[in-house]
C-alpha positions in Angstrom: -93.4 -36.7 -6.7 -91.6 -34.2 -4.5 -88.7 -36.7 -3.9 -88.5 -37.3 -7.6 -88.1 -33.6 -8.4 -85.4 -33.2 -5.7 -83.5 -36.2 -7.1 -83.7 -34.8 -10.6 -82.5 -31.4 -9.4 -79.5 -33.1 -7.7 -78.8 -35.1 -10.9 -78.8 -32.0 -13.0 -76.4 -30.2 -10.5 -74.1 -33.2 -10.5 -74.1 -33.3 -14.3 -73.3 -29.5 -14.5 -70.4 -29.9 -12.0 -69.0 -32.8 -14.0 -69.2 -31.0 -17.3 -67.7 -27.8 -15.8 -64.8 -29.9 -14.5 -64.1 -31.2 -18.0 -64.1 -27.8 -19.6 -60.8 -26.5 -20.9 -59.7 -22.8 -21.0 -59.4 -21.4 -24.6 -56.0 -21.9 -26.1 -54.2 -18.8 -27.4 -54.4 -18.2 -31.1 -50.6 -17.6 -31.4 -47.9 -19.4 -29.5 -45.2 -16.6 -29.2 -43.2 -18.4 -26.5 -41.9 -20.8 -29.1 -41.1 -18.2 -31.7 -37.3 -18.3 -32.4 -35.6 -15.3 -30.8 -33.4 -14.6 -33.9 -36.5 -14.3 -36.1 -38.2 -12.0 -33.5 -35.1 -9.7 -33.4 -34.9 -9.6 -37.2 -38.6 -8.7 -37.6 -38.6 -6.2 -34.7 -36.2 -3.8 -36.4 -35.4 -1.7 -33.3 -34.6 1.9 -34.0 -36.7 2.1 -37.1 -40.0 4.0 -36.9 -43.2 2.4 -38.0 -43.4 4.8 -41.0 -40.0 3.7 -42.2 -41.0 0.0 -41.9 -43.9 0.6 -44.3 
C-alpha cells in the first residue's frame, strides 16, 4: 500500500509537470506592433490637447 501511494504521488507530479510544460502565456488583447505607423501618427494628433480632441 505504501509503494502504491508513492507511485501515485509520482504519477501526479509527472502529470503536473507535463501539463505545466504545455501551458502557453496569455496573448495580448491588442497587437500594436503591427499597427501601421501612418495610421498611428494620424490618430495621435500631436500638439493637440485631449480637450481639443473631444
